[in-house]
N, C-alpha and C positions, 0 to 999 in steps of 0.2 A: 516479352511481356508484353500483357494487354493495359496499355495506360488509360483506358475507357473508364476504369474504374477509379484509377487516381483522380482523374478529371471530374468525377461526379462526387466522389466521397472524401477527397484529398487523402485519401488511405492507400497504403501500397500492402497487397495481400501478402502475408509473409511466407505462405505456402509457395508462392511462385519463386520468390528470392531463394528460398530453400532447394528447387529444384536446379536453379542456376548453379548453386554452390555445387551440387552433385555434379557437375557438368566439368566442372573444372579440373583438370588434369593432375596439375601438379600443386597441391595446397602448400608447399614450403615456398612458392614462388609467389604467392598471394601476400598484398598487403592488408593489414587490419587496421581499423581505426580503433586506437586506444581508449576512446572515449567511450565507444558504444559497442565495440566488439565486431561491427559489420564488415565483410570485405570492402576494401576500397576500390573504386573504379573512376575513370575519369571520361567516359563517354555520354553519360545520362544524367541531368543534373536533376530531373524527376524521380531519380531511383535512389534508394539507401546506399551509403557510401561512396557518394560523388565529391569528387576532390578536383579543383582546377590542375591543369598538369604544371603551372607555375609554383604549386604550393606543395609537389612532392618532395622537396629538398628539407622542409621544415623537419626540427629535431624532433618536435613532437608531432605527429601525423595524425589529424583528426579530420573526420568528414565534415561536409560543408553544413549538414544537419547539426553536429554536435556545435561546431562553431557558433551558428544562429542561437541555439538553446543557450550557449555560455555566454554570450556578449549582448545577446537581444531578446533573452527570454521569450524566443519563437520557435514551433516545433512544427514539423511535418508528421502527423501521426501515421503511425505504422503497425497494422494490426499483426498481434502474435497469437495465433491459434492455440485452445487449449492442447491439441494433438501435439503441435510441434514441440509445447512446452514439456509433456509428458515424455516426449521423446529424449528430450535432454535429460530429464531425470533418471528415465531408465537406464542411461548410459552408466549413472553413477553405481547402478548395483553392479554393473560387471566388473568392478575395481574395488579395491581397498582406499577408502575414503572418510574423512570427517564432515558431516552435514549440518551446516549451521541454518536453522530456518528463524528469518528474521519475521517479527510479527508486530504491529502497531498496537501498543496498548490502549487508544483511543478508539480503535476499530478494530478489537479482536475478531468479532464475528466475519469481518471481511477480509481477514488475515491468515485463517487456518488452511493449509492445502490438504484438501480432502485424499485419504489412502498414502499419504506420503510415505510411511514406513514400508509398506507394500512396494513402492516405487524405487526406493534405495538399498533395498536387500537389507541384508545384514549390518549394515553400515551405523554406527552411533549418529544419534541424533539430538542436537543441541539448540535450545532455544534460546535466542537474543531477544529481549520484550524491550522495544525502542520505543522511546519518547516518553521515558520515565521524567524529564523536565516539565512536563506538562501537568504533573500532577503535585498536589501541595506537599511541601518540606516535613509534614509531620506524617507521610504516609507510612504505613507499618509494611515495610518490603518482605518481611519475612512471611507475614501472613498472605501478603499478595501473592508470595510464590506458591504456597501451599493453595490459595485459591487458583492460581493458572495451571498447577498439576491436575486438579479438579476438571478445569475447562478442557484440557487436553485429553483426560480420559474420557470424558464424554462426547469427543470427538474421534473417539478412537486410536488416538495419537499417543505413541510411548516416547517419552524422554528421557534421556540421558543427564540432563543438567538444564539449570535456567539461569540465563545471566540478565540482568537490567542493565541497560544502558541509555544513553541519550547521544546519537550520533551527531544531531545538532550543535550540542554543548559541549561535548568530548568528554563525557563522565562514562565510568564503566569500562571503558575500553580495555583497560591493562587488565581486569577482572575477567574477560571475556577471553582474552588472548591466553591466558593463565588456563584457563577452562580449556580452550582448543589444545593448548600442549598436554595436558591430563590425557585428554581423549587420545590424542596422537601417539603419547606413551614411547616418545623417542624416535619413532617411525618415521621416514620421509613421506608421509602420505598427503594427498591433496586435499585441501580444504574448501568446499564447496558453500558458497552464500545461496541461499534460494529464499523466495519469498513473492508474493504478490507484489502488484506495482504499487508504489506509493508507501511502502511501508518504512524506506530509507535505506535501502539495502547499498545501493552505489555512496551514499554520505558515508555508511558505515566501511564500506568498502577504503575509502581515502581515509578515514579516521586510523584503520589498521594498518595502511602502509605507513603513516607518519611514526609507525612504531616496531614495525616488524623490518628485518634484514632481507630486502629483495632482491637476490640473486646479482644479476649483473646491474644492477641500477647504483649509479654513483651516490645520489641522493634519494633515499627512500621517500615516496610521497610527494616529491616534487617534480622529476622527471615523467612520472608517467601518475595522471588522475583521470578517474572515470567520470563520466558526464553525469550531470544531477539536475532534476529541475522538478518542478511540483506536476508534471503531465506525466499520465502513465504511458508505460511503453518507450520509455527513454533509450533503455539498453536491449540492443537489437540480436545479440547472440552472446556466447560464451567469452569472457574476457580471461586468460590465463596470465597471471602475475607470477614469476618464479620466485621461490623461497630461497633462501641460503642453503637450507639442507637437501635439495634437489627435488622437493616438493611444489606445488603450486597453490595458490591462492586463486581461486576461479568464482567471478562474478557470472550470474546467470540471469537473463532477462525475466522479468517480473512477469507473473501472468495474470491477466486483467480479471477482476472478478466482476460476472455480468450483473452480480446480485448486490451490488454496493452502489449506493446514492451516488458519489462521486464519477461514477462510470458515465453517467447521463450528464453532467454538467460541463458547460462551458469555462476556458481559464479563468475568466474574469467573476463567474459565480464560485469557482473553486475557492478562490482565495478568500471568500466569506464564510466559507463552509469548514476548511482544513484549519485546524488551529494552528496559531503560531507563537503563542504565548501560554503562560500557567493557566489552567483553566479557572474560572471563578464561577463555580457553583450557583444558580439561580435558584432560589426556594419560591414556592407558590403554593399560598394557601387555597385551596380550592374547595368550593362547595357542590355537591351533586347538581349537574347542570350548567357545568362551565366547560370551556374549550381553550387550550392551549396550540397557537399555530407556532411553527418553526420555520420563520419565513414563510415561505409558499409551497415549500418542500414536504412538509407534514404536518401533520395534526394530532391532538391526542383530546379525545372527548372523556371526561368524569359521568359517568350515568348515575352509579347507585353507590352510595356508602357516605359514611360520615365523613364531616369536616378534617381534611388532612393536609399533609406536606407533600409535595412533589417536587423532589430536588434535580434540574436538568442540569446535566454535562454537556456542554455544546461550545462550540468556537464562540469566543467572546465577542465577535464581530455580528454573530447571526442574532438577528432580531426576533425575541419570542413575543409573540402578543396573545394577551388574554382577552376572552370575550365570553358572551353567554352562548351556550350551545344552541339556542335557538334563533341566533344571528349568524352562525357560522357559516352556512350555506352560502348565504347572501353575501357575507364578509369577503367570502374566498372568491366568488363570481366577480365582485366589482372591484377589488384591490389586489388581484394577484397581478405581481410585476410592480407593484406601487409600495402600498403599505408591508403587503405581504411580498417580500422580495427577500431572496434568490428565490427563483429563477427571475430574470428580467432581460430584456431585449429580445434578440433572436433565441435565448434559451428557453424561453418559455415555449416557441413552437415544436422544440424537440425534447420536452419533458413529458414522461409518461402522466397519464392522467392517476389520480389518486384512489385507491382503492379502500376500502374497508375491512379491517379485522377485530375482531371480538374477544376480548378475554377477562378472565377473573383472575386478579393479582393479590396479593397478600405483603405484609411488612418482611422486609428481608430480599425482594426481588427488584431486578432491574427490567427495565421496559428497554431495549437495544434497538436502535433502527441502523442498520449497518451504513457507515459512512458517515452518520448525522452526530452520532452521540447517543448517549443513554438518559432514562428519567427513574430515578430512585422511588421506589414507594416507600413511605413512611407510614401509612396507617395501617389498621389491623388487616382489612381487605376493601377492595374497590373492584368495581364493574367498570370497564375502560372499552373505549373502542380507539382503535388506532388507524389513521388514514395515511399510506406512502404507497408509494406505486406498486403495483402487484410484481413487478421485477423486484422489488430489494426485499432484503431479510429483514423480518421483525421478527425477535425473540425475546422469550421470557428466561431470564437467568437468574441464580443466584447473586445476589449484589456483591459487587465488587468492594464496597466499604462497609 
């Protein structure tokens, strides 16, 4: 493998690693990291799957990368190309299976896998809507379910059911298992867990392991545990976990969504942007000619319309700053990385420039910025401009609430 790319970017090209795997003559003799699914090797510490030879006798065999993620919150990024991921999904269409797509309710726009029904063939697709713990206790989940069906339909995705879960708080897991059993209908079919990075797939897998009878494992959920972290690209290959009936629970690598704001942030900035606790919506009464800054990551300019409320749903640790539109450009130039952060430090240099988009919105609509959150419009109508990197999806959708 060419190590120059690793030295320059800190990333290992997944295509080269797949080429190595294709050259292995007997995969039955290959040891697999139970944390991320990559093939274990003892020769090159700079490549995925490295384990010192002295560690090969451990009961749970995990690679050095997974060890550092679990114990030090440290990670060597490994890029997984979209074509590699689609090749994994294509393999599902050739067999009878149940597919569970995990989405992040906080960042739905960054969670959909485009064309997934075509990729998985005639296999049923169930939606696990994760991070329900971020939403208010009074949330009407039946109404949310109908809203999700409409959003999926707009994406051209056909679902066989929806389950609301919190992998982090261990909520809704048994209900999800019941729905999976319904779709398997007594057959020993494999269950694939798929989704974008950072939607909580691996955490959900670990919760499922705590309840499922897992083949030869003496203590399901204890002897095998997949690696989780807040960083994209933690799972590197499929991880097959035997079920008691002959099928497997299969964790797949997450597909990195390049049009999601979190894709461009450093770990220290991610901690401020990805919510860790229940959202506390912030309400701003704005006059035309006012601006809201979301750290230094995005901004909303209210151009025309009557005085009205804009309800902001974002991480509680993300600072939202209000100012006059006439001062917005100067404020951004002078205070990016300080008053307006994240991004901060070296993250400023790698963060793309803001790009202006013009919208006419009305009551009952959300302005969603993928990876950052959304703003609910409460007035009858408003003319706005949203500034965010050109690479990031900004969409107008039917209001979630």
